[in-house]
C-alpha positions in Angstrom: 109.8 24.4 126.7 109.9 20.7 127.4 111.3 19.9 123.8 113.8 17.3 123.3 117.5 18.7 122.3 119.4 17.0 119.4 122.9 17.1 120.6 125.9 17.0 118.4 128.8 16.3 117.8 130.0 14.5 120.9 128.0 11.8 122.7 130.1 11.8 125.8 129.7 15.6 126.4 126.0 15.4 125.6 125.5 12.6 128.1 127.5 14.6 130.7 125.4 17.6 130.3 122.1 15.6 130.3 123.0 14.2 133.7 124.1 17.5 134.7 121.0 19.3 133.7 118.3 16.8 133.3 117.7 18.0 129.8 115.7 15.5 127.4 118.3 15.0 124.7 118.9 12.8 121.7 122.6 12.3 121.4 124.3 12.1 118.0 126.5 8.9 117.9 130.0 10.5 117.5 132.8 11.3 119.9 136.2 13.1 120.1 139.0 10.8 118.7 141.3 11.7 121.7 138.8 11.7 124.6 137.3 8.4 123.4 140.6 6.8 123.9 140.8 7.2 127.6 139.8 3.9 129.4 139.0 3.4 132.9 141.0 0.3 133.3 144.2 1.9 132.5 143.4 4.8 134.5 142.7 2.5 137.5 146.0 0.9 137.0 147.8 4.2 137.0 146.0 5.4 139.9 147.3 2.4 141.9 150.9 3.5 140.9 150.1 7.1 141.9 147.2 6.8 144.8 148.1 10.3 145.9 147.3 11.9 142.6 144.0 13.8 141.8 142.4 13.0 138.4 141.1 15.8 136.1 138.8 14.7 133.1 137.3 16.7 130.2 133.6 15.8 129.9 134.2 14.5 126.4 135.6 11.4 128.0 133.7 8.2 128.5 131.4 8.2 131.4 133.4 5.3 133.3 136.4 7.7 133.1 134.3 10.7 134.2 133.1 8.7 137.1 136.7 8.3 138.4 137.4 12.1 138.2 138.2 14.5 141.2 137.3 17.4 138.9 135.6 17.6 135.5 135.5 20.6 133.2 136.3 22.5 130.1 140.0 23.2 129.2 140.0 26.4 131.4 138.1 24.7 134.2 140.6 22.0 134.3 143.5 24.5 134.4 141.9 26.2 137.3 141.3 23.0 138.9 145.0 22.0 138.6 145.8 25.2 140.4 143.1 24.9 143.2 142.9 21.2 144.0 144.9 20.1 147.0 147.0 17.4 145.0 150.7 17.6 144.4 150.2 15.2 141.5 147.6 15.2 138.8 146.5 12.6 136.3 145.1 14.6 133.4 142.6 13.0 130.9 142.3 15.4 128.0 144.2 16.3 125.1 147.9 16.8 126.3 148.1 20.3 124.7 146.8 21.6 127.9 149.8 20.6 129.8 151.8 23.8 129.1 149.1 26.2 130.4 148.2 23.8 133.4 151.9 23.9 134.4 152.1 27.5 134.2 149.0 27.8 136.5 150.4 25.0 139.0 154.1 25.0 138.6 154.7 23.0 141.7 152.6 20.1 140.7 153.4 17.0 138.8 151.2 16.4 135.7 150.8 12.9 134.5 149.2 12.0 131.1 146.2 9.6 131.5 146.8 6.5 129.4 144.8 5.9 126.3 143.5 2.8 124.7 146.0 3.0 121.7 149.1 1.1 121.5 152.4 2.9 121.7 153.4 4.8 118.5 150.1 5.0 117.3 147.9 7.9 116.7 145.5 6.7 119.3 148.2 6.6 121.9 149.5 10.2 121.9 146.4 12.1 123.4 146.8 14.8 120.9 144.3 15.9 118.2 146.0 16.2 114.9 143.0 18.4 113.7 143.2 20.8 116.5 146.9 21.3 115.8 146.0 22.7 112.4 144.2 25.6 113.9 146.4 29.0 113.9 145.6 32.7 113.9 147.1 32.8 110.3 144.6 30.1 109.1 141.7 31.8 110.7 142.8 35.0 109.3 143.1 33.5 105.9 139.7 31.9 106.1 138.0 35.0 107.2 139.7 37.0 104.2 138.5 34.4 101.8 134.9 34.3 102.7 132.7 35.4 100.0 129.5 33.5 100.7 126.8 35.4 102.3 123.8 33.8 103.9 120.7 35.9 104.5 118.1 34.7 107.2 114.8 36.2 108.0 114.3 38.0 111.3 112.0 35.5 112.7 114.4 32.6 112.1 117.2 34.5 113.6 115.3 35.3 116.7 114.5 31.4 117.0 118.0 30.4 116.6 119.4 33.0 119.1 117.3 31.8 122.1 119.4 28.4 122.4 122.6 30.3 121.7 122.0 32.7 124.5 120.9 29.9 126.9 124.2 28.1 126.1 126.4 31.2 126.4 124.4 32.1 129.8 124.9 28.6 131.2 128.7 28.7 130.5 128.8 32.2 132.4 126.9 31.0 135.3 128.8 27.7 135.5 132.5 29.0 135.1 133.9 26.5 137.8 134.9 23.1 137.4 132.9 20.1 138.8 134.7 18.7 141.8 134.3 15.0 142.5 134.8 13.1 145.6 138.1 11.4 145.9 138.6 7.7 145.0 
């Protein structure tokens, strides 16, 4: 429609999507506490140690880190990239909880945690989101059972709200592949 999109909550993901789609977006000034800690300087230093490694990056990372990537994508897209890319070593710049599934998809490959900006033994150094770890099927089940509030919306508002949600879901279905970048 040519209207601006207010994007929240992650400015880095919003910026990445803005560049990929050309959408006119206003980005909320917030970021993921894990992905914001990946730093290009430390990643360049690690790449010097492992020049034969590919770099996988989640789009919630800062732009200078994304620019170093051989593949950029969602969690499932990065797992697919780990399997499909022609590298025996992979430097992974996303939450380290991905490593188990990634190793299952690419068992013969060496996975290396991308360095973060935090000092060792700090929350910022572990590349693991403490809040995501709180999610569980049991917690979700308890949440659903304890819902007692009902929100009623008129049909016109529902139709207006449904359009951008459908576009977002269709965009994801259309682009279910990782974005492969040129090697460094």
